[in-house]
PQR file of N, CA, C, O and H, with PARSE charges and radii, in Angstrom:
ATOM      1  N   MET A   1     109.320  94.937 105.255 -0.4000 1.5000
ATOM      2  CA  MET A   1     110.259  94.761 106.328 -0.0000 2.0000
ATOM      3  C   MET A   1     110.526  93.266 106.452  0.5500 1.7000
ATOM      4  O   MET A   1     109.593  92.466 106.511 -0.5500 1.4000
ATOM      5  N   ASP A   2     111.798  92.894 106.492 -0.4000 1.5000
ATOM      6  CA  ASP A   2     112.181  91.491 106.604 -0.0000 2.0000
ATOM      7  C   ASP A   2     112.357  91.141 108.073  0.5500 1.7000
ATOM      8  O   ASP A   2     113.293  91.612 108.719 -0.5500 1.4000
ATOM      9  H   ASP A   2     112.556  93.544 106.444  0.4000 1.0000
ATOM     10  N   LEU A   3     111.466  90.321 108.599 -0.4000 1.5000
ATOM     11  CA  LEU A   3     111.545  89.896 109.997 -0.0000 2.0000
ATOM     12  C   LEU A   3     111.933  88.431 110.106  0.5500 1.7000
ATOM     13  O   LEU A   3     111.668  87.794 111.125 -0.5500 1.4000
ATOM     14  H   LEU A   3     110.706  89.939 108.074  0.4000 1.0000
ATOM     15  N   SER A   4     112.558  87.891 109.066 -0.4000 1.5000
ATOM     16  CA  SER A   4     112.908  86.480 109.067 -0.0000 2.0000
ATOM     17  C   SER A   4     114.206  86.187 109.821  0.5500 1.7000
ATOM     18  O   SER A   4     114.562  85.020 109.987 -0.5500 1.4000
ATOM     19  H   SER A   4     112.773  88.409 108.238  0.4000 1.0000
ATOM     20  N   PHE A   5     114.909  87.200 110.274 -0.4000 1.5000
ATOM     21  CA  PHE A   5     116.155  86.965 111.002 -0.0000 2.0000
ATOM     22  C   PHE A   5     115.839  86.541 112.434  0.5500 1.7000
ATOM     23  O   PHE A   5     114.772  86.840 112.969 -0.5500 1.4000
ATOM     24  H   PHE A   5     114.620  88.148 110.140  0.4000 1.0000
ATOM     25  N   SER A   6     116.784  85.844 113.032 -0.4000 1.5000
ATOM     26  CA  SER A   6     116.593  85.445 114.432 -0.0000 2.0000
ATOM     27  C   SER A   6     117.209  86.505 115.336  0.5500 1.7000
ATOM     28  O   SER A   6     118.281  87.032 115.041 -0.5500 1.4000
ATOM     29  H   SER A   6     117.651  85.601 112.597  0.4000 1.0000
ATOM     30  N   PHE A   7     116.542  86.811 116.415 -0.4000 1.5000
ATOM     31  CA  PHE A   7     117.020  87.833 117.348 -0.0000 2.0000
ATOM     32  C   PHE A   7     117.610  87.133 118.558  0.5500 1.7000
ATOM     33  O   PHE A   7     116.913  86.413 119.274 -0.5500 1.4000
ATOM     34  H   PHE A   7     115.671  86.382 116.654  0.4000 1.0000
ATOM     35  N   ASP A   8     118.882  87.346 118.778 -0.4000 1.5000
ATOM     36  CA  ASP A   8     119.572  86.700 119.893 -0.0000 2.0000
ATOM     37  C   ASP A   8     120.164  87.788 120.773  0.5500 1.7000
ATOM     38  O   ASP A   8     121.070  88.507 120.351 -0.5500 1.4000
ATOM     39  H   ASP A   8     119.448  87.931 118.197  0.4000 1.0000
ATOM     40  N   ARG A   9     119.661  87.912 121.984 -0.4000 1.5000
ATOM     41  CA  ARG A   9     120.139  88.956 122.888 -0.0000 2.0000
ATOM     42  C   ARG A   9     121.586  88.734 123.329  0.5500 1.7000
ATOM     43  O   ARG A   9     122.266  89.685 123.714 -0.5500 1.4000
ATOM     44  H   ARG A   9     118.925  87.328 122.327  0.4000 1.0000
ATOM     45  N   ASP A  10     122.056  87.499 123.277 -0.4000 1.5000
ATOM     46  CA  ASP A  10     123.417  87.198 123.726 -0.0000 2.0000
ATOM     47  C   ASP A  10     124.449  87.315 122.612  0.5500 1.7000
ATOM     48  O   ASP A  10     125.642  87.139 122.858 -0.5500 1.4000
ATOM     49  H   ASP A  10     121.503  86.727 122.964  0.4000 1.0000
ATOM     50  N   ALA A  11     124.010  87.607 121.400 -0.4000 1.5000
ATOM     51  CA  ALA A  11     124.941  87.701 120.277 -0.0000 2.0000
ATOM     52  C   ALA A  11     125.781  88.968 120.394  0.5500 1.7000
ATOM     53  O   ALA A  11     125.325  89.993 120.901 -0.5500 1.4000
ATOM     54  H   ALA A  11     123.041  87.750 121.201  0.4000 1.0000
ATOM     55  N   GLU A  12     126.999  88.873 119.920 -0.4000 1.5000
ATOM     56  CA  GLU A  12     127.897  90.027 119.918 -0.0000 2.0000
ATOM     57  C   GLU A  12     127.450  91.016 118.842  0.5500 1.7000
ATOM     58  O   GLU A  12     127.082  90.601 117.743 -0.5500 1.4000
ATOM     59  H   GLU A  12     127.370  88.040 119.508  0.4000 1.0000
ATOM     60  N   PRO A  13     127.476  92.309 119.139 -0.5600 1.5000
ATOM     61  CA  PRO A  13     127.124  93.288 118.103  0.2800 2.0000
ATOM     62  C   PRO A  13     128.175  93.282 116.997  0.5500 1.7000
ATOM     63  O   PRO A  13     129.355  93.031 117.243 -0.5500 1.4000
ATOM     64  N   VAL A  14     127.737  93.557 115.804 -0.4000 1.5000
ATOM     65  CA  VAL A  14     128.641  93.584 114.658 -0.0000 2.0000
ATOM     66  C   VAL A  14     129.289  94.955 114.586  0.5500 1.7000
ATOM     67  O   VAL A  14     128.605  95.979 114.597 -0.5500 1.4000
ATOM     68  H   VAL A  14     126.779  93.761 115.603  0.4000 1.0000
ATOM     69  N   ALA A  15     130.595  94.965 114.514 -0.4000 1.5000
ATOM     70  CA  ALA A  15     131.329  96.233 114.420 -0.0000 2.0000
ATOM     71  C   ALA A  15     131.473  96.623 112.952  0.5500 1.7000
ATOM     72  O   ALA A  15     131.720  95.773 112.097 -0.5500 1.4000
ATOM     73  H   ALA A  15     131.150  94.133 114.505  0.4000 1.0000
ATOM     74  N   TRP A  16     131.319  97.900 112.670 -0.4000 1.5000
ATOM     75  CA  TRP A  16     131.517  98.392 111.312 -0.0000 2.0000
ATOM     76  C   TRP A  16     132.997  98.363 110.990  0.5500 1.7000
ATOM     77  O   TRP A  16     133.838  98.642 111.844 -0.5500 1.4000
ATOM     78  H   TRP A  16     131.118  98.591 113.365  0.4000 1.0000
ATOM     79  N   GLN A  17     133.297  98.031 109.778 -0.4000 1.5000
ATOM     80  CA  GLN A  17     134.688  98.054 109.343 -0.0000 2.0000
ATOM     81  C   GLN A  17     135.142  99.498 109.211  0.5500 1.7000
ATOM     82  O   GLN A  17     134.368 100.370 108.815 -0.5500 1.4000
ATOM     83  H   GLN A  17     132.613  97.805 109.085  0.4000 1.0000
ATOM     84  N   GLY A  18     136.389  99.740 109.543 -0.4000 1.5000
ATOM     85  CA  GLY A  18     136.926 101.095 109.458 -0.0000 2.0000
ATOM     86  C   GLY A  18     136.864 101.657 108.056  0.5500 1.7000
ATOM     87  O   GLY A  18     136.619 102.850 107.875 -0.5500 1.4000
ATOM     88  H   GLY A  18     137.017  99.032 109.865  0.4000 1.0000
ATOM     89  N   ASP A  19     137.085 100.802 107.050 -0.4000 1.5000
ATOM     90  CA  ASP A  19     137.046 101.279 105.666 -0.0000 2.0000
ATOM     91  C   ASP A  19     135.657 101.791 105.289  0.5500 1.7000
ATOM     92  O   ASP A  19     135.534 102.778 104.563 -0.5500 1.4000
ATOM     93  H   ASP A  19     137.284  99.833 107.198  0.4000 1.0000
ATOM     94  N   LEU A  20     134.623 101.130 105.773 -0.4000 1.5000
ATOM     95  CA  LEU A  20     133.261 101.564 105.470 -0.0000 2.0000
ATOM     96  C   LEU A  20     132.969 102.913 106.119  0.5500 1.7000
ATOM     97  O   LEU A  20     132.342 103.778 105.506 -0.5500 1.4000
ATOM     98  H   LEU A  20     134.722 100.328 106.362  0.4000 1.0000
ATOM     99  N   ALA A  21     133.421 103.091 107.352 -0.4000 1.5000
ATOM    100  CA  ALA A  21     133.204 104.368 108.037 -0.0000 2.0000
ATOM    101  C   ALA A  21     133.895 105.503 107.288  0.5500 1.7000
ATOM    102  O   ALA A  21     133.320 106.579 107.123 -0.5500 1.4000
ATOM    103  H   ALA A  21     133.930 102.388 107.850  0.4000 1.0000
ATOM    104  N   VAL A  22     135.110 105.270 106.839 -0.4000 1.5000
ATOM    105  CA  VAL A  22     135.848 106.294 106.089 -0.0000 2.0000
ATOM    106  C   VAL A  22     135.143 106.583 104.770  0.5500 1.7000
ATOM    107  O   VAL A  22     135.041 107.737 104.355 -0.5500 1.4000
ATOM    108  H   VAL A  22     135.577 104.396 106.973  0.4000 1.0000
ATOM    109  N   LEU A  23     134.657 105.536 104.114 -0.4000 1.5000
ATOM    110  CA  LEU A  23     133.931 105.719 102.860 -0.0000 2.0000
ATOM    111  C   LEU A  23     132.681 106.565 103.073  0.5500 1.7000
ATOM    112  O   LEU A  23     132.415 107.478 102.290 -0.5500 1.4000
ATOM    113  H   LEU A  23     134.739 104.598 104.451  0.4000 1.0000
ATOM    114  N   MET A  24     131.908 106.276 104.121 -0.4000 1.5000
ATOM    115  CA  MET A  24     130.687 107.035 104.393 -0.0000 2.0000
ATOM    116  C   MET A  24     130.987 108.499 104.707  0.5500 1.7000
ATOM    117  O   MET A  24     130.238 109.383 104.292 -0.5500 1.4000
ATOM    118  H   MET A  24     132.124 105.535 104.756  0.4000 1.0000
ATOM    119  N   ILE A  25     132.055 108.759 105.421 -0.4000 1.5000
ATOM    120  CA  ILE A  25     132.444 110.143 105.720 -0.0000 2.0000
ATOM    121  C   ILE A  25     132.828 110.866 104.441  0.5500 1.7000
ATOM    122  O   ILE A  25     132.480 112.031 104.253 -0.5500 1.4000
ATOM    123  H   ILE A  25     132.663 108.041 105.758  0.4000 1.0000
ATOM    124  N   GLY A  26     133.545 110.176 103.563 -0.4000 1.5000
ATOM    125  CA  GLY A  26     133.932 110.781 102.289 -0.0000 2.0000
ATOM    126  C   GLY A  26     132.733 111.104 101.419  0.5500 1.7000
ATOM    127  O   GLY A  26     132.681 112.163 100.793 -0.5500 1.4000
ATOM    128  H   GLY A  26     133.828 109.229 103.716  0.4000 1.0000
ATOM    129  N   VAL A  27     131.770 110.194 101.378 -0.4000 1.5000
ATOM    130  CA  VAL A  27     130.551 110.426 100.595 -0.0000 2.0000
ATOM    131  C   VAL A  27     129.805 111.632 101.140  0.5500 1.7000
ATOM    132  O   VAL A  27     129.354 112.484 100.375 -0.5500 1.4000
ATOM    133  H   VAL A  27     131.813 109.334 101.887  0.4000 1.0000
ATOM    134  N   ARG A  28     129.675 111.707 102.446 -0.4000 1.5000
ATOM    135  CA  ARG A  28     128.971 112.835 103.080 -0.0000 2.0000
ATOM    136  C   ARG A  28     129.676 114.156 102.782  0.5500 1.7000
ATOM    137  O   ARG A  28     129.023 115.163 102.510 -0.5500 1.4000
ATOM    138  H   ARG A  28     130.041 111.015 103.068  0.4000 1.0000
ATOM    139  N   ALA A  29     130.988 114.152 102.831 -0.4000 1.5000
ATOM    140  CA  ALA A  29     131.739 115.384 102.557 -0.0000 2.0000
ATOM    141  C   ALA A  29     131.549 115.827 101.111  0.5500 1.7000
ATOM    142  O   ALA A  29     131.378 117.016 100.844 -0.5500 1.4000
ATOM    143  H   ALA A  29     131.519 113.334 103.051  0.4000 1.0000
ATOM    144  N   ARG A  30     131.578 114.881 100.178 -0.4000 1.5000
ATOM    145  CA  ARG A  30     131.391 115.246  98.768 -0.0000 2.0000
ATOM    146  C   ARG A  30     129.973 115.751  98.515  0.5500 1.7000
ATOM    147  O   ARG A  30     129.778 116.696  97.751 -0.5500 1.4000
ATOM    148  H   ARG A  30     131.718 113.915 100.395  0.4000 1.0000
ATOM    149  N   GLN A  31     128.990 115.131  99.149 -0.4000 1.5000
ATOM    150  CA  GLN A  31     127.613 115.574  98.949 -0.0000 2.0000
ATOM    151  C   GLN A  31     127.388 116.968  99.512  0.5500 1.7000
ATOM    152  O   GLN A  31     126.703 117.782  98.891 -0.5500 1.4000
ATOM    153  H   GLN A  31     129.149 114.363  99.769  0.4000 1.0000
ATOM    154  N   SER A  32     127.951 117.253 100.669 -0.4000 1.5000
ATOM    155  CA  SER A  32     127.729 118.573 101.270 -0.0000 2.0000
ATOM    156  C   SER A  32     128.482 119.667 100.534  0.5500 1.7000
ATOM    157  O   SER A  32     128.152 120.844 100.671 -0.5500 1.4000
ATOM    158  H   SER A  32     128.507 116.593 101.173  0.4000 1.0000
ATOM    159  N   ALA A  33     129.491 119.294  99.755 -0.4000 1.5000
ATOM    160  CA  ALA A  33     130.247 120.290  99.001 -0.0000 2.0000
ATOM    161  C   ALA A  33     129.713 120.465  97.580  0.5500 1.7000
ATOM    162  O   ALA A  33     130.269 121.248  96.809 -0.5500 1.4000
ATOM    163  H   ALA A  33     129.759 118.337  99.643  0.4000 1.0000
ATOM    164  N   SER A  34     128.658 119.758  97.224 -0.4000 1.5000
ATOM    165  CA  SER A  34     128.122 119.860  95.869 -0.0000 2.0000
ATOM    166  C   SER A  34     127.513 121.240  95.636  0.5500 1.7000
ATOM    167  O   SER A  34     127.137 121.938  96.577 -0.5500 1.4000
ATOM    168  H   SER A  34     128.207 119.122  97.850  0.4000 1.0000
ATOM    169  N   ARG A  35     127.425 121.616  94.363 -0.4000 1.5000
ATOM    170  CA  ARG A  35     126.861 122.930  94.026 -0.0000 2.0000
ATOM    171  C   ARG A  35     125.406 123.039  94.466  0.5500 1.7000
ATOM    172  O   ARG A  35     124.959 124.110  94.876 -0.5500 1.4000
ATOM    173  H   ARG A  35     127.731 121.049  93.598  0.4000 1.0000
ATOM    174  N   THR A  36     124.670 121.940  94.381 -0.4000 1.5000
ATOM    175  CA  THR A  36     123.266 121.964  94.796 -0.0000 2.0000
ATOM    176  C   THR A  36     123.145 122.229  96.288  0.5500 1.7000
ATOM    177  O   THR A  36     122.328 123.047  96.712 -0.5500 1.4000
ATOM    178  H   THR A  36     125.033 121.070  94.047  0.4000 1.0000
ATOM    179  N   ALA A  37     123.958 121.538  97.089 -0.4000 1.5000
ATOM    180  CA  ALA A  37     123.904 121.727  98.540 -0.0000 2.0000
ATOM    181  C   ALA A  37     124.312 123.143  98.921  0.5500 1.7000
ATOM    182  O   ALA A  37     123.707 123.752  99.803 -0.5500 1.4000
ATOM    183  H   ALA A  37     124.622 120.874  96.745  0.4000 1.0000
ATOM    184  N   VAL A  38     125.323 123.661  98.266 -0.4000 1.5000
ATOM    185  CA  VAL A  38     125.778 125.025  98.564 -0.0000 2.0000
ATOM    186  C   VAL A  38     124.697 126.040  98.189  0.5500 1.7000
ATOM    187  O   VAL A  38     124.457 126.989  98.935 -0.5500 1.4000
ATOM    188  H   VAL A  38     125.815 123.167  97.549  0.4000 1.0000
ATOM    189  N   ALA A  39     124.048 125.850  97.047 -0.4000 1.5000
ATOM    190  CA  ALA A  39     122.996 126.779  96.612 -0.0000 2.0000
ATOM    191  C   ALA A  39     121.806 126.742  97.558  0.5500 1.7000
ATOM    192  O   ALA A  39     121.237 127.785  97.880 -0.5500 1.4000
ATOM    193  H   ALA A  39     124.243 125.079  96.441  0.4000 1.0000
ATOM    194  N   GLN A  40     121.424 125.551  98.007 -0.4000 1.5000
ATOM    195  CA  GLN A  40     120.292 125.467  98.922 -0.0000 2.0000
ATOM    196  C   GLN A  40     120.638 126.030 100.292  0.5500 1.7000
ATOM    197  O   GLN A  40     119.778 126.615 100.951 -0.5500 1.4000
ATOM    198  H   GLN A  40     121.887 124.704  97.746  0.4000 1.0000
ATOM    199  N   ALA A  41     121.865 125.868 100.728 -0.4000 1.5000
ATOM    200  CA  ALA A  41     122.270 126.417 102.019 -0.0000 2.0000
ATOM    201  C   ALA A  41     122.298 127.941 101.973  0.5500 1.7000
ATOM    202  O   ALA A  41     122.035 128.597 102.980 -0.5500 1.4000
ATOM    203  H   ALA A  41     122.564 125.393 100.193  0.4000 1.0000
ATOM    204  N   ALA A  42     122.615 128.506 100.813 -0.4000 1.5000
ATOM    205  CA  ALA A  42     122.685 129.959 100.683 -0.0000 2.0000
ATOM    206  C   ALA A  42     121.298 130.591 100.615  0.5500 1.7000
ATOM    207  O   ALA A  42     121.121 131.738 101.026 -0.5500 1.4000
ATOM    208  H   ALA A  42     122.829 127.973  99.994  0.4000 1.0000
ATOM    209  N   GLY A  43     120.313 129.855 100.101 -0.4000 1.5000
ATOM    210  CA  GLY A  43     118.962 130.390  99.960 -0.0000 2.0000
ATOM    211  C   GLY A  43     118.135 130.150 101.203  0.5500 1.7000
ATOM    212  O   GLY A  43     118.579 129.514 102.158 -0.5500 1.4000
ATOM    213  H   GLY A  43     120.457 128.924  99.767  0.4000 1.0000
ATOM    214  N   ASP A  44     116.931 130.670 101.168 -0.4000 1.5000
ATOM    215  CA  ASP A  44     115.997 130.483 102.275 -0.0000 2.0000
ATOM    216  C   ASP A  44     115.216 129.203 102.020  0.5500 1.7000
ATOM    217  O   ASP A  44     114.325 129.178 101.171 -0.5500 1.4000
ATOM    218  H   ASP A  44     116.570 131.187 100.391  0.4000 1.0000
ATOM    219  N   ALA A  45     115.539 128.146 102.744 -0.4000 1.5000
ATOM    220  CA  ALA A  45     114.906 126.844 102.527 -0.0000 2.0000
ATOM    221  C   ALA A  45     113.448 126.830 102.975  0.5500 1.7000
ATOM    222  O   ALA A  45     112.697 125.936 102.585 -0.5500 1.4000
ATOM    223  H   ALA A  45     116.263 128.167 103.434  0.4000 1.0000
ATOM    224  N   VAL A  46     113.036 127.797 103.782 -0.4000 1.5000
ATOM    225  CA  VAL A  46     111.674 127.823 104.306 -0.0000 2.0000
ATOM    226  C   VAL A  46     110.735 128.561 103.354  0.5500 1.7000
ATOM    227  O   VAL A  46     109.515 128.461 103.488 -0.5500 1.4000
ATOM    228  H   VAL A  46     113.646 128.523 104.099  0.4000 1.0000
ATOM    229  N   GLN A  47     111.287 129.291 102.408 -0.4000 1.5000
ATOM    230  CA  GLN A  47     110.471 130.076 101.488 -0.0000 2.0000
ATOM    231  C   GLN A  47     109.607 129.148 100.635  0.5500 1.7000
ATOM    232  O   GLN A  47     110.122 128.229  99.998 -0.5500 1.4000
ATOM    233  H   GLN A  47     112.278 129.372 102.299  0.4000 1.0000
ATOM    234  N   ARG A  48     108.320 129.384 100.623 -0.4000 1.5000
ATOM    235  CA  ARG A  48     107.379 128.571  99.855 -0.0000 2.0000
ATOM    236  C   ARG A  48     106.565 129.485  98.940  0.5500 1.7000
ATOM    237  O   ARG A  48     106.294 130.632  99.293 -0.5500 1.4000
ATOM    238  H   ARG A  48     107.902 130.130 101.140  0.4000 1.0000
ATOM    239  N   PRO A  49     106.179 128.986  97.778 -0.5600 1.5000
ATOM    240  CA  PRO A  49     105.366 129.820  96.887  0.2800 2.0000
ATOM    241  C   PRO A  49     103.973 130.036  97.464  0.5500 1.7000
ATOM    242  O   PRO A  49     103.484 129.234  98.259 -0.5500 1.4000
ATOM    243  N   ALA A  50     103.354 131.116  97.058 -0.4000 1.5000
ATOM    244  CA  ALA A  50     101.983 131.397  97.497 -0.0000 2.0000
ATOM    245  C   ALA A  50     101.064 130.310  96.959  0.5500 1.7000
ATOM    246  O   ALA A  50     101.242 129.867  95.824 -0.5500 1.4000
ATOM    247  H   ALA A  50     103.751 131.768  96.412  0.4000 1.0000
ATOM    248  N   PRO A  51     100.086 129.871  97.744 -0.5600 1.5000
ATOM    249  CA  PRO A  51      99.175 128.818  97.266  0.2800 2.0000
ATOM    250  C   PRO A  51      98.462 129.188  95.973  0.5500 1.7000
ATOM    251  O   PRO A  51      98.152 128.312  95.166 -0.5500 1.4000
ATOM    252  N   SER A  52      98.203 130.461  95.769 -0.4000 1.5000
ATOM    253  CA  SER A  52      97.498 130.879  94.557 -0.0000 2.0000
ATOM    254  C   SER A  52      98.338 130.664  93.302  0.5500 1.7000
ATOM    255  O   SER A  52      97.799 130.673  92.196 -0.5500 1.4000
ATOM    256  H   SER A  52      98.455 131.173  96.425  0.4000 1.0000
ATOM    257  N   ALA A  53      99.632 130.474  93.451 -0.4000 1.5000
ATOM    258  CA  ALA A  53     100.488 130.253  92.293 -0.0000 2.0000
ATOM    259  C   ALA A  53     100.200 128.908  91.636  0.5500 1.7000
ATOM    260  O   ALA A  53     100.439 128.746  90.439 -0.5500 1.4000
ATOM    261  H   ALA A  53     100.070 130.466  94.350  0.4000 1.0000
ATOM    262  N   PHE A  54      99.695 127.947  92.392 -0.4000 1.5000
ATOM    263  CA  PHE A  54      99.423 126.624  91.851 -0.0000 2.0000
ATOM    264  C   PHE A  54      97.941 126.273  91.815  0.5500 1.7000
ATOM    265  O   PHE A  54      97.555 125.313  91.149 -0.5500 1.4000
ATOM    266  H   PHE A  54      99.502 128.079  93.364  0.4000 1.0000
ATOM    267  N   ALA A  55      97.111 127.025  92.511 -0.4000 1.5000
ATOM    268  CA  ALA A  55      95.682 126.705  92.575 -0.0000 2.0000
ATOM    269  C   ALA A  55      94.970 127.258  91.346  0.5500 1.7000
ATOM    270  O   ALA A  55      95.142 128.430  91.012 -0.5500 1.4000
ATOM    271  H   ALA A  55      97.425 127.805  93.052  0.4000 1.0000
ATOM    272  N   PRO A  56      94.181 126.442  90.675 -0.5600 1.5000
ATOM    273  CA  PRO A  56      93.412 126.940  89.532  0.2800 2.0000
ATOM    274  C   PRO A  56      92.342 127.929  89.988  0.5500 1.7000
ATOM    275  O   PRO A  56      91.903 127.892  91.138 -0.5500 1.4000
ATOM    276  N   GLU A  57      91.932 128.802  89.091 -0.4000 1.5000
ATOM    277  CA  GLU A  57      90.953 129.828  89.442 -0.0000 2.0000
ATOM    278  C   GLU A  57      89.609 129.233  89.839  0.5500 1.7000
ATOM    279  O   GLU A  57      88.939 129.762  90.726 -0.5500 1.4000
ATOM    280  H   GLU A  57      92.289 128.832  88.157  0.4000 1.0000
ATOM    281  N   ASN A  58      89.200 128.122  89.185 -0.4000 1.5000
ATOM    282  CA  ASN A  58      87.891 127.547  89.495 -0.0000 2.0000
ATOM    283  C   ASN A  58      87.941 126.594  90.686  0.5500 1.7000
ATOM    284  O   ASN A  58      86.915 126.027  91.062 -0.5500 1.4000
ATOM    285  H   ASN A  58      89.744 127.693  88.465  0.4000 1.0000
ATOM    286  N   GLY A  59      89.113 126.409  91.283 -0.4000 1.5000
ATOM    287  CA  GLY A  59      89.226 125.567  92.468 -0.0000 2.0000
ATOM    288  C   GLY A  59      89.325 124.087  92.169  0.5500 1.7000
ATOM    289  O   GLY A  59      89.386 123.276  93.092 -0.5500 1.4000
ATOM    290  H   GLY A  59      89.947 126.869  90.978  0.4000 1.0000
ATOM    291  N   SER A  60      89.343 123.720  90.905 -0.4000 1.5000
ATOM    292  CA  SER A  60      89.440 122.318  90.513 -0.0000 2.0000
ATOM    293  C   SER A  60      90.576 122.172  89.513  0.5500 1.7000
ATOM    294  O   SER A  60      90.808 123.060  88.693 -0.5500 1.4000
ATOM    295  H   SER A  60      89.293 124.380  90.155  0.4000 1.0000
ATOM    296  N   PHE A  61      91.275 121.063  89.581 -0.4000 1.5000
ATOM    297  CA  PHE A  61      92.368 120.868  88.636 -0.0000 2.0000
ATOM    298  C   PHE A  61      91.853 120.533  87.240  0.5500 1.7000
ATOM    299  O   PHE A  61      92.593 120.661  86.265 -0.5500 1.4000
ATOM    300  H   PHE A  61      91.087 120.341  90.247  0.4000 1.0000
ATOM    301  N   ASN A  62      90.606 120.110  87.132 -0.4000 1.5000
ATOM    302  CA  ASN A  62      89.990 119.876  85.837 -0.0000 2.0000
ATOM    303  C   ASN A  62      88.553 120.377  85.930  0.5500 1.7000
ATOM    304  O   ASN A  62      87.663 119.661  86.388 -0.5500 1.4000
ATOM    305  H   ASN A  62      90.005 120.006  87.924  0.4000 1.0000
ATOM    306  N   GLY A  63      88.343 121.590  85.498 -0.4000 1.5000
ATOM    307  CA  GLY A  63      87.042 122.236  85.626 -0.0000 2.0000
ATOM    308  C   GLY A  63      85.923 121.499  84.914  0.5500 1.7000
ATOM    309  O   GLY A  63      84.807 121.440  85.430 -0.5500 1.4000
ATOM    310  H   GLY A  63      89.066 122.172  85.126  0.4000 1.0000
ATOM    311  N   GLN A  64      86.194 120.929  83.728 -0.4000 1.5000
ATOM    312  CA  GLN A  64      85.154 120.218  82.980 -0.0000 2.0000
ATOM    313  C   GLN A  64      84.704 118.961  83.716  0.5500 1.7000
ATOM    314  O   GLN A  64      83.508 118.675  83.776 -0.5500 1.4000
ATOM    315  H   GLN A  64      87.100 120.977  83.309  0.4000 1.0000
ATOM    316  N   VAL A  65      85.638 118.217  84.270 -0.4000 1.5000
ATOM    317  CA  VAL A  65      85.281 117.009  85.020 -0.0000 2.0000
ATOM    318  C   VAL A  65      84.514 117.390  86.280  0.5500 1.7000
ATOM    319  O   VAL A  65      83.542 116.723  86.633 -0.5500 1.4000
ATOM    320  H   VAL A  65      86.610 118.449  84.221  0.4000 1.0000
ATOM    321  N   ALA A  66      84.934 118.450  86.962 -0.4000 1.5000
ATOM    322  CA  ALA A  66      84.226 118.891  88.165 -0.0000 2.0000
ATOM    323  C   ALA A  66      82.792 119.284  87.832  0.5500 1.7000
ATOM    324  O   ALA A  66      81.872 118.973  88.589 -0.5500 1.4000
ATOM    325  H   ALA A  66      85.724 118.992  86.675  0.4000 1.0000
ATOM    326  N   ALA A  67      82.593 119.966  86.704 -0.4000 1.5000
ATOM    327  CA  ALA A  67      81.241 120.354  86.299 -0.0000 2.0000
ATOM    328  C   ALA A  67      80.397 119.126  85.971  0.5500 1.7000
ATOM    329  O   ALA A  67      79.219 119.077  86.322 -0.5500 1.4000
ATOM    330  H   ALA A  67      83.340 120.218  86.089  0.4000 1.0000
ATOM    331  N   ALA A  68      80.988 118.130  85.298 -0.4000 1.5000
ATOM    332  CA  ALA A  68      80.248 116.908  84.965 -0.0000 2.0000
ATOM    333  C   ALA A  68      79.846 116.152  86.223  0.5500 1.7000
ATOM    334  O   ALA A  68      78.730 115.639  86.301 -0.5500 1.4000
ATOM    335  H   ALA A  68      81.945 118.170  85.012  0.4000 1.0000
ATOM    336  N   ILE A  69      80.724 116.075  87.195 -0.4000 1.5000
ATOM    337  CA  ILE A  69      80.399 115.393  88.454 -0.0000 2.0000
ATOM    338  C   ILE A  69      79.294 116.133  89.186  0.5500 1.7000
ATOM    339  O   ILE A  69      78.393 115.511  89.749 -0.5500 1.4000
ATOM    340  H   ILE A  69      81.630 116.491  87.132  0.4000 1.0000
ATOM    341  N   THR A  70      79.358 117.456  89.180 -0.4000 1.5000
ATOM    342  CA  THR A  70      78.330 118.254  89.849 -0.0000 2.0000
ATOM    343  C   THR A  70      76.975 118.058  89.178  0.5500 1.7000
ATOM    344  O   THR A  70      75.962 117.900  89.859 -0.5500 1.4000
ATOM    345  H   THR A  70      80.090 117.961  88.723  0.4000 1.0000
ATOM    346  N   ARG A  71      76.953 118.066  87.827 -0.4000 1.5000
ATOM    347  CA  ARG A  71      75.696 117.834  87.104 -0.0000 2.0000
ATOM    348  C   ARG A  71      75.156 116.441  87.402  0.5500 1.7000
ATOM    349  O   ARG A  71      73.955 116.278  87.619 -0.5500 1.4000
ATOM    350  H   ARG A  71      77.776 118.194  87.274  0.4000 1.0000
ATOM    351  N   TRP A  72      76.025 115.436  87.415 -0.4000 1.5000
ATOM    352  CA  TRP A  72      75.606 114.051  87.676 -0.0000 2.0000
ATOM    353  C   TRP A  72      75.036 113.919  89.084  0.5500 1.7000
ATOM    354  O   TRP A  72      74.049 113.216  89.301 -0.5500 1.4000
ATOM    355  H   TRP A  72      77.000 115.569  87.238  0.4000 1.0000
ATOM    356  N   LYS A  73      75.671 114.607  90.046 -0.4000 1.5000
ATOM    357  CA  LYS A  73      75.222 114.526  91.435 -0.0000 2.0000
ATOM    358  C   LYS A  73      73.836 115.141  91.591  0.5500 1.7000
ATOM    359  O   LYS A  73      73.042 114.666  92.402 -0.5500 1.4000
ATOM    360  H   LYS A  73      76.472 115.178  89.870  0.4000 1.0000
ATOM    361  N   ASP A  74      73.531 116.196  90.823 -0.4000 1.5000
ATOM    362  CA  ASP A  74      72.246 116.890  90.933 -0.0000 2.0000
ATOM    363  C   ASP A  74      71.116 116.175  90.190  0.5500 1.7000
ATOM    364  O   ASP A  74      69.950 116.524  90.377 -0.5500 1.4000
ATOM    365  H   ASP A  74      74.176 116.582  90.164  0.4000 1.0000
ATOM    366  N   GLU A  75      71.431 115.188  89.355 -0.4000 1.5000
ATOM    367  CA  GLU A  75      70.381 114.484  88.591 -0.0000 2.0000
ATOM    368  C   GLU A  75      69.592 113.544  89.457  0.5500 1.7000
ATOM    369  O   GLU A  75      68.677 112.879  88.972 -0.5500 1.4000
ATOM    370  H   GLU A  75      72.378 114.905  89.203  0.4000 1.0000
TER
END
């Protein structure tokens, strides 16, 4: 975060240029009309995969390393 600017309470606020506002509205409209946005809006965004779909059977992402750590801890 850049905090090197001076803060002046009496300074006039900077107004956005009209061209920039129109540009931002155009960008937003194009993004919301994209195929990706339409597909995600049509689907259930809250749907999540079951945890078991990604969890390994042994409960560790690397079973051999987990076994080595367990053996080392017991020594």
